[in-house]
C-alpha positions as semicolon CSV with decimal commas, in nm:
position;residue;x (nm);y (nm);z (nm)
1;M;4,023;-0,260;-3,355
2;R;3,728;-0,196;-3,592
3;W;3,631;-0,574;-3,599
4;I;3,646;-0,582;-3,215
5;L;3,412;-0,290;-3,200
6;A;3,185;-0,445;-3,438
7;L;3,175;-0,776;-3,259
8;A;3,095;-0,572;-2,934
9;A;2,805;-0,405;-3,107
10;I;2,670;-0,720;-3,258
11;S;2,701;-0,901;-2,903
12;A;2,522;-0,602;-2,724
13;W;2,244;-0,595;-3,005
14;A;2,179;-0,980;-2,969
15;Q;2,052;-0,997;-2,631
16;P;1,714;-0,936;-2,477
17;A;1,656;-0,567;-2,446
18;P;1,567;-0,454;-2,085
19;G;1,199;-0,358;-2,042
20;R;0,830;-0,536;-2,098
21;W;0,816;-0,841;-2,308
22;D;0,472;-0,966;-2,402
23;G;0,407;-1,329;-2,483
24;N;0,214;-1,651;-2,482
25;V;0,286;-1,976;-2,272
26;V;0,131;-2,286;-2,434
27;F;-0,049;-2,555;-2,229
28;G;-0,171;-2,808;-2,492
29;K;-0,452;-2,611;-2,657
30;L;-0,457;-2,371;-2,412
31;K;-0,238;-2,034;-2,479
32;V;-0,219;-1,797;-2,188
33;P;-0,094;-1,441;-2,243
34;F;0,179;-1,334;-1,987
35;T;0,397;-1,026;-1,925
36;L;0,785;-1,057;-1,851
37;H;0,990;-0,768;-1,743
38;L;1,363;-0,771;-1,805
39;K;1,638;-0,562;-1,637
40;G;2,032;-0,557;-1,655
41;E;2,221;-0,690;-1,933
42;G;2,449;-0,981;-2,023
43;A;2,529;-1,237;-1,736
44;A;2,367;-0,984;-1,494
45;I;2,018;-1,013;-1,677
46;T;1,725;-1,075;-1,431
47;G;1,365;-1,041;-1,482
48;A;1,009;-1,078;-1,321
49;L;0,661;-1,205;-1,432
50;I;0,408;-0,922;-1,405
51;N;0,030;-0,974;-1,313
52;G;-0,132;-0,637;-1,291
53;E;0,055;-0,471;-1,026
54;T;0,209;-0,788;-0,878
55;S;0,508;-0,952;-0,978
56;V;0,715;-1,274;-0,938
57;P;1,085;-1,192;-0,959
58;A;1,353;-1,413;-1,051
59;T;1,595;-1,521;-0,781
60;S;1,898;-1,551;-1,048
61;G;1,941;-1,510;-1,410
62;G;2,181;-1,420;-1,687
63;F;2,228;-1,431;-2,068
64;E;2,536;-1,635;-2,185
65;G;2,580;-1,822;-2,508
66;G;2,304;-1,680;-2,670
67;R;2,050;-1,812;-2,404
68;L;1,837;-1,646;-2,154
69;R;1,806;-1,835;-1,827
70;L;1,606;-1,717;-1,524
71;V;1,524;-1,914;-1,216
72;F;1,218;-1,844;-1,013
73;G;1,310;-1,964;-0,663
74;G;1,411;-2,296;-0,534
75;Q;1,088;-2,480;-0,615
76;G;1,009;-2,243;-0,898
77;P;1,018;-2,295;-1,270
78;I;1,329;-2,220;-1,486
79;L;1,280;-1,998;-1,796
80;E;1,516;-2,085;-2,081
81;A;1,506;-1,935;-2,436
82;S;1,718;-1,816;-2,721
83;L;1,664;-1,488;-2,910
84;E;1,550;-1,547;-3,251
85;E;1,499;-1,245;-3,489
86;G;1,397;-1,037;-3,177
87;T;1,168;-1,295;-3,030
88;L;1,239;-1,503;-2,722
89;K;1,179;-1,878;-2,785
90;G;1,195;-2,133;-2,537
91;N;1,038;-2,302;-2,206
92;I;0,910;-2,209;-1,889
93;G;0,936;-2,523;-1,670
94;A;0,771;-2,788;-1,925
95;Q;0,563;-2,533;-2,122
96;T;0,691;-2,376;-2,445
97;F;0,655;-1,995;-2,492
98;T;0,725;-1,709;-2,696
99;A;0,765;-1,331;-2,627
100;S;0,837;-1,009;-2,808
101;P;0,936;-0,665;-2,674
102;Y;0,621;-0,434;-2,583
103;C;0,489;-0,224;-2,840
104;T;0,176;0,004;-2,807
105;C;0,102;-0,107;-3,172
106;G;0,038;-0,466;-3,026
107;M;-0,202;-0,352;-2,759
108;E;-0,551;-0,455;-2,847
109;G;-0,877;-0,347;-2,679
110;V;-1,007;-0,079;-2,473
111;A;-1,122;-0,023;-2,126
112;G;-1,501;-0,121;-2,219
113;P;-1,813;-0,083;-2,005
114;A;-1,780;0,000;-1,619
115;I;-1,775;-0,314;-1,435
116;E;-1,564;-0,222;-1,128
117;G;-1,686;-0,348;-0,799
118;L;-1,777;-0,678;-0,628
119;W;-1,949;-0,965;-0,803
120;E;-2,088;-1,309;-0,671
121;I;-2,141;-1,623;-0,879
122;A;-2,385;-1,784;-0,663
123;E;-2,377;-2,120;-0,822
124;H;-2,023;-2,187;-0,759
125;G;-1,951;-1,973;-0,450
126;W;-1,712;-1,745;-0,622
127;K;-1,657;-1,389;-0,555
128;L;-1,492;-1,154;-0,826
129;E;-1,317;-0,807;-0,721
130;V;-1,306;-0,599;-1,029
131;Q;-1,065;-0,282;-1,051
132;R;-0,982;-0,076;-1,340
133;K;-0,621;0,067;-1,399
134;G;-0,616;0,299;-1,706
135;E;-0,729;0,098;-2,000
136;D;-0,677;-0,249;-1,824
137;T;-0,915;-0,450;-1,611
138;L;-0,775;-0,650;-1,308
139;V;-0,988;-0,930;-1,144
140;M;-0,927;-1,105;-0,806
141;L;-1,099;-1,425;-0,822
142;S;-1,192;-1,580;-0,458
143;R;-1,319;-1,938;-0,426
144;A;-1,331;-2,204;-0,161
145;G;-1,064;-2,035;0,066
146;E;-0,826;-1,950;-0,223
147;R;-0,750;-1,637;-0,427
148;I;-0,649;-1,634;-0,799
149;G;-0,501;-1,318;-0,962
150;P;-0,498;-1,054;-1,043
151;L;-0,618;-1,158;-1,388
152;N;-0,564;-0,857;-1,600
153;G;-0,666;-0,782;-1,964
154;R;-0,877;-0,562;-2,195
155;Y;-1,216;-0,549;-2,352
156;D;-1,223;-0,653;-2,719
157;G;-1,552;-0,518;-2,807
158;L;-1,742;-0,815;-2,697
159;A;-1,587;-0,926;-2,379
160;F;-1,304;-0,874;-2,125
161;L;-1,031;-1,123;-2,215
162;L;-0,814;-1,173;-1,883
163;H;-0,523;-1,366;-1,783
164;Y;-0,289;-1,483;-1,536
165;F;0,043;-1,654;-1,515
166;D;0,311;-1,649;-1,237
167;G;0,541;-1,937;-1,358
168;T;0,349;-2,233;-1,205
169;R;-0,016;-2,134;-1,215
170;A;-0,200;-2,003;-1,516
171;A;-0,570;-1,916;-1,597
172;V;-0,775;-1,745;-1,840
173;L;-1,103;-1,567;-1,776
174;E;-1,355;-1,429;-2,000
175;L;-1,621;-1,175;-1,875
176;E;-1,928;-1,058;-2,101
177;D;-2,168;-0,802;-1,987
178;R;-2,533;-0,890;-2,021
179;K;-2,828;-0,668;-2,094
180;D;-2,975;-0,766;-1,755
181;G;-2,675;-0,595;-1,596
182;G;-2,491;-0,954;-1,497
183;L;-2,184;-1,095;-1,643
184;D;-2,137;-1,428;-1,826
185;V;-1,835;-1,570;-1,697
186;A;-1,607;-1,839;-1,843
187;F;-1,302;-1,971;-1,644
188;V;-1,020;-2,205;-1,747
189;E;-0,723;-2,349;-1,604
190;P;-0,460;-2,573;-1,783
191;G;-0,569;-2,952;-1,757
192;K;-0,914;-2,852;-1,626
193;D;-1,262;-2,824;-1,800
194;Q;-1,380;-2,462;-1,847
195;V;-1,622;-2,345;-1,578
196;K;-1,912;-2,116;-1,685
197;G;-2,149;-1,912;-1,465
198;K;-2,336;-1,596;-1,423
199;A;-2,205;-1,309;-1,193
200;V;-2,428;-1,059;-1,033
201;R;-2,322;-0,749;-0,848
202;R;-2,289;-0,799;-0,465
203;K;-2,548;-0,592;-0,281
204;A;-2,405;-0,340;-0,028
205;N;-2,452;-0,448;0,320
């Protein structure tokens, strides 16, 4: 009986804990931070990719044979990973990733300067909608009839480092406040050149 209980305890321990997991998905030389929220246990584990206050839930999932598997829609990516020394390691679609349980000790950065509001990057025809949620900054980027985001992150003392990943689309945005009241912007997506520009506050109508 004791060995049965011991095996049960090991089995329960050796599966991903429910809750928030933070990691990085790798696109060549570009690493994009992302957040995964897991719930349930065993074959009933499911999860969602989190971006600010939005989420992309898995349509099915489970943890069997030491492997986590989450399917994000009929045409979406499949996440497959093993749990190694408390870290999830595997693939989301064709990209590799690692993720660890959320810990406040790992949260870097602060709220930073107040940049909430609407901004424009005239040279590219882009618009930025910036919000603050606690210590986090969220940005919705609009360009050529499409919206990307919310990109979310924090201020590291020099710039706001923001990211977005929904399983298929990824992006990294850096915003640095200028002495003239504007923002230096650097935006990059996997497989594309970095785009830089200067954002100015949008004038009220």
